[in-house]
Structures are given as C-alpha cells and as structure tokens.
C-alpha positions in Angstrom: 15.9 -22.2 8.8 13.4 -21.4 6.1 13.9 -21.8 2.4 12.0 -18.5 1.8 11.1 -15.5 4.0 8.3 -13.3 2.5 8.5 -9.8 3.9 5.0 -8.3 4.4 1.5 -9.8 4.6 -0.4 -8.0 1.9 -1.9 -8.8 -1.5 1.6 -9.8 -2.8 3.0 -11.6 0.2 0.1 -13.9 0.9 -0.3 -15.2 -2.6 3.5 -15.8 -2.7 3.1 -18.0 0.3 0.4 -20.0 -1.3 2.5 -20.6 -4.4 5.6 -21.3 -2.5 3.9 -23.9 -0.3 2.5 -25.6 -3.4 6.1 -26.0 -4.6 7.0 -27.5 -1.2 9.1 -24.5 -0.3 9.3 -24.0 3.4 8.2 -20.4 3.9 7.3 -17.8 6.4 5.3 -14.6 5.9 6.3 -11.7 8.1 4.1 -8.6 8.4 2.6 -6.5 11.1 -0.5 -5.4 9.1 -2.7 -7.8 7.2 -3.7 -6.3 3.9 -0.9 -3.7 3.3 -2.0 -1.1 0.8 -5.6 -2.5 0.6 -6.2 -1.1 4.1 -6.7 2.3 2.4 -9.7 1.0 0.4 -13.0 0.3 2.2 -13.9 -2.1 -0.6 -12.5 -3.7 -3.7 -14.4 -3.8 -7.0 -11.8 -4.8 -9.6 -10.5 -8.2 -8.3 -11.8 -11.1 -10.5 -14.5 -13.2 -9.0 -15.7 -10.5 -6.6 -18.0 -7.8 -8.0 -17.7 -6.0 -4.7 -15.8 -7.1 -1.5 -14.5 -5.4 1.6 -10.7 -5.3 1.7 -10.7 -7.1 5.1 -12.8 -9.9 3.8 -10.6 -10.4 0.7 -7.4 -10.4 2.8 -8.9 -12.9 5.2 -9.5 -15.2 2.3 -5.9 -14.7 1.2 -4.7 -15.4 4.7 -6.8 -18.5 5.2 -5.7 -19.8 1.9 -2.0 -19.3 2.8 -2.4 -21.0 6.1 -4.2 -23.9 4.5 -1.1 -24.5 2.4 1.2 -24.5 5.4 2.7 -21.0 5.2 3.9 -19.9 8.6 2.6 -16.4 9.5 4.4 -14.1 11.9 2.8 -10.8 12.9 5.6 -8.3 13.5 7.5 -5.6 11.7 10.8 -6.4 10.1 13.5 -4.0 11.4 16.6 -5.4 9.7 17.7 -7.7 6.9 21.3 -8.7 6.5 23.3 -11.3 4.7 25.0 -13.9 6.9 27.3 -16.1 4.8 25.0 -17.9 2.3 21.8 -17.1 4.2 19.8 -14.0 5.3 19.1 -13.1 8.9 15.9 -11.2 9.5 15.3 -9.3 12.8 11.9 -8.1 13.8 10.9 -5.3 16.2 10.3 -7.9 18.9 13.9 -9.1 18.4 12.9 -12.4 16.8 15.6 -13.8 14.5 14.5 -15.6 11.3 17.0 -17.2 9.0 16.2 -18.0 5.3 18.0 -18.9 2.1 15.8 -16.7 -0.1 13.8 -13.5 0.6 10.9 -12.0 -1.2 10.3 -8.3 -0.6 6.6 -7.5 -0.6 6.3 -4.3 1.3 3.9 -1.6 0.3 4.6 2.1 -0.3 4.7 4.8 2.3 2.2 7.7 2.4 3.2 10.8 0.4 2.8 14.1 2.2 1.7 17.5 1.0 4.7 19.0 2.8 2.8 22.1 4.0 3.2 23.9 7.3 1.4 22.2 10.3 0.7 19.0 8.3 3.1 16.7 10.3 2.1 18.4 13.6 -1.6 17.5 13.1 -1.2 13.9 11.8 -3.7 11.8 13.7 -5.4 15.0 15.1 -6.8 16.8 12.1 -4.8 15.2 9.3 -5.2 11.6 8.1 -3.9 9.5 5.2 -6.5 6.8 5.5 -10.2 7.6 5.2 -11.4 4.1 6.0 -9.3 4.2 9.2 -10.6 7.6 10.5 -13.6 8.5 8.5 -16.2 7.3 11.0 -14.9 9.8 13.6 -16.3 12.5 11.3 -19.7 11.1 10.5 -22.0 13.9 9.4 -19.1 16.4 9.4 -17.6 18.4 6.5 -14.2 17.1 5.3 -11.7 17.7 2.5 -9.8 15.0 0.6 -6.8 15.7 -1.5 -5.9 13.5 -4.5 -6.8 12.4 -7.9 -5.9 8.7 -8.3 -8.3 5.7 -8.0 -7.5 5.4 -4.3 -8.5 9.1 -3.7 -11.8 8.6 -5.7 -12.6 5.4 -3.7 -12.0 7.2 -0.4 -14.0 10.2 -1.5 -17.0 8.0 -2.3 -16.6 6.2 1.1 -16.5 9.5 3.0 -19.5 10.8 1.0 -21.6 7.9 2.4 -20.9 8.9 6.0 -20.0 12.6 6.0 -22.2 15.7 5.4 -20.0 17.0 2.6 -16.7 16.1 0.9 -14.5 18.6 -0.9 -12.4 16.6 -3.4 -9.3 18.7 -4.2 -7.5 17.7 -7.4 -4.5 19.6 -8.8 -5.4 18.8 -12.4 -8.3 19.8 -14.7 -9.4 16.2 -15.1 -9.1 12.7 -13.7 -7.1 10.2 -15.6 -8.0 6.9 -14.0 -11.0 4.6 -13.6 -13.9 6.3 -15.4 -16.5 4.4 -13.4 -15.2 5.9 -10.2 -14.9 9.3 -11.8 -18.5 9.3 -12.9 -19.7 8.3 -9.4 -17.7 11.0 -7.8 -18.8 13.7 -10.2 -22.4 12.8 -9.8 -22.5 12.3 -6.1 -24.6 15.0 -4.4 -22.4 15.3 -1.4 -19.0 15.6 -3.3 -17.9 18.9 -4.5 -14.8 18.6 -6.8 -12.4 21.5 -6.9 -10.2 21.2 -10.0 -6.8 22.8 -10.5 -6.5 23.4 -6.8 -3.9 22.7 -4.2 -3.8 23.1 -0.4 -1.4 25.9 0.6 -1.9 26.2 4.4 -3.7 24.7 7.3 -5.2 27.5 9.5 -5.9 27.0 13.1 -6.2 28.6 16.6 -7.4 26.2 19.2 -8.1 23.6 16.5 -8.1 23.4 12.8 -10.7 25.7 11.4 -10.0 25.8 7.7 -7.6 25.3 4.8 -6.4 27.8 2.3 -6.2 26.8 -1.4 -4.0 27.9 -4.2 -6.8 30.2 -5.4 -6.8 31.8 -1.9 -10.3 30.3 -1.3 -10.7 29.2 2.3 -12.7 26.0 3.2 -14.1 25.5 6.6 -13.7 21.8 7.4 -13.6 19.4 10.3 -10.8 17.2 9.0 -8.5 16.8 6.0 -7.6 13.5 4.3 -4.6 13.2 2.1 -4.6 10.5 -0.7 -2.0 11.7 -3.2 -0.5 8.3 -4.1 2.3 6.6 -2.3 6.1 6.3 -2.9 8.5 3.4 -2.2 10.2 3.2 1.1 12.9 0.5 0.4 15.6 1.9 2.7 15.3 -1.2 4.9 17.1 -3.2 2.2 19.8 -0.6 1.4 22.6 -2.7 3.1 21.9 -5.6 0.6 23.0 -3.4 -2.3 19.9 -3.7 -4.4 19.8 -1.6 -7.6 16.9 1.0 -7.7 15.7 3.4 -10.3 15.7 7.2 -10.0 12.4 7.1 -8.0 13.7 4.5 -5.5 11.7 1.5 -7.0 13.6 -1.8 -6.8 14.8 -2.9 -10.2 13.7 -6.5 -11.1 14.0 -8.6 -14.2 11.2 -10.6 -16.0 11.4 -13.3 -13.3 11.0 -10.7 -10.4 14.7 -11.2 -9.5 16.6 -8.2 -8.1 20.2 -7.5 -8.9 21.2 -9.4 -5.7 21.3 -13.2 -5.7 18.6 -15.0 -3.8 16.6 -11.7 -3.4 13.3 -11.3 -5.2 10.7 -8.5 -5.1 7.2 -7.8 -6.6 4.3 -5.5 -6.2 4.1 -1.8 -5.6 7.8 -1.2 -4.9 9.3 -2.7 -8.1 9.9 -1.4 -11.6 7.7 -4.1 -13.3 4.2 -3.9 -14.7 4.6 -0.2 -15.5 4.2 0.6 -11.8 0.5 -0.2 -12.1 -0.3 -0.6 -8.4 -3.2 -3.0 -8.3 -4.0 -6.0 -6.1 -4.3 -8.3 -9.1 -0.9 -7.2 -10.4 0.8 -7.7 -7.0 -0.6 -11.2 -6.6 0.4 -12.2 -10.1 4.0 -10.9 -9.7 4.4 -12.8 -6.5 3.1 -16.0 -8.1 5.8 -15.5 -10.8 8.4 -14.8 -8.1 7.6 -18.0 -6.2 7.9 -20.0 -9.4 11.2 -18.4 -10.2 12.5 -19.2 -6.7 11.4 -22.8 -7.1 13.3 -23.0 -10.4 16.4 -21.6 -8.7 16.2 -24.1 -5.9 16.0 -27.0 -8.3 18.9 -25.6 -10.3 21.1 -25.1 -7.3 20.5 -28.4 -5.5 
C-alpha cells in the first residue's frame, strides 16, 4: 500500500516523486516511457540552469534525483485505475496490482493526426509523429514536417541538421511562438517554409512518392513528419468521474486537485497554467500537487 501513486514518469511525474519523498509520503512512479512529451524534442533550451541539454540527459537527472529521495519507479503502462473502498487499485499491462490512497495523474497528451487518407496506414512506414525517433533513418533525404508550434520548429531544426532538405508546412501566415526558434528556422538554408498550406493527400504507388498541398502543389519527399500539437487522452480515468472541460482537459483547482477526492493532476492534461505545455510548468504544478497532498494527509490523520 502506497500513500501516493504517480501515473507517468515524465517532467511532471518525476518532480512530484521528489517532493512527495521530501514530505515522507510513500510513493511510486509508474510509467513505461521515461521523459513523456520531452521525447519529441532532441534538446531543451528553456529549462533554467541548462542553456542547452538533451532531453534524455535532463530526464536522467530527474530520474536519479527521484530515486535518491526514495521514490519507487515501476516501468509499465497503467491499463486501469479504479476506486476500491477508500483506496485506489491500479492495474498495469503486466497485470501488476498497485494500491494507493492518493493518485496523481501526470500523463502526457496523445499525438494529433491530420486525418487524411492513407495517414494511419503509413504510420511507422512513411509517416511519423516524432522526428527525434525516426529522423536518422532519413539522413540526407528530403522530408516534410507539418506544424507551427515550438515543438514543430524544434523538430524542423533537428531534421535540418541531418536531412538534405526540410519542407516546413504551416497552415498560417506567421508563427506565433518562440521568436528565437522562428528566426532560426526562417534563416536556415535547408528549411523551406510553406505558409498558409495544408497537406491534402498522400500519393503513392509502391511507396510514398509525394504529398499534395491545399494549393495543389506536389512535393516529392521521402518521409512526412507530423507535429501539429497534441491533445489530452484522459479516457483511462473516465470511470473515476473526473470533471473535464469541452476539450477533454481535466479540471483542477489552484491546488491541482480534481473534482474527485484524493485525485490530483498536473501538467499538459489539466486546465491550469493557461494550457501552456512546458517542462518547467509541469514540474512546478506537480511540486504544488505534492504539497497539497501532504497538507491533505496531515489534515485527515
């Protein structure tokens, strides 16, 4: 029996374990993928104290810190969470049962798709949602990347370092985010930005040969990467009765508490922090959540 089960081992879950352990809260962090959303970025440049650091190195530091403060780490995917009397029972894909008095939901968002014909059929073959995962397979090739957020700009710059050419396809006339990243992308000799464009179809015979755009221009490419932001996938917790907003984000109060007793959430999948999905924000929200849980434990004992 744990006092606290933290679901997911990303930039929210790992700091939550650090703070929980400092409060002497017996906790376990459950997650199949170290790093969560940061696995989409080949490096991080906006986390205080590190001018530039690889995501894997930053997450390793988070992990070692959490372990140093006695958080238990279990590498597996959570498949079910249900309330059992006054406690929660968590079941993983490997059928491990974990019981806890409180839970913190720290999952990251799912990939958003273009929803065009042949997209799903070619996932992992000619379509990818993670440039840092698959980019090296297309070294010195010509690729397209769809998106306009910071994550898309970061991935475009990463691809430009290893690919012959990168077509950055953006559906607006301008970028709205980090101006430093925008300037780098605009001025990079191997990035061609196509503004006010959208991918309409993927064209193929024996393999993908090109994509057609809204303007009916065709681009011959070797691979297409999609980085059009993410959206919350909180269906795992529907049976708990959590209130969500119209976009399926979990509603939390100023203490990161959900509308269900003993359930807290923070990071990318909540309504707090103006949905500003950043590593620093996630870590800060989970520190706050751990503090709130500590206060609740003191109050209820």
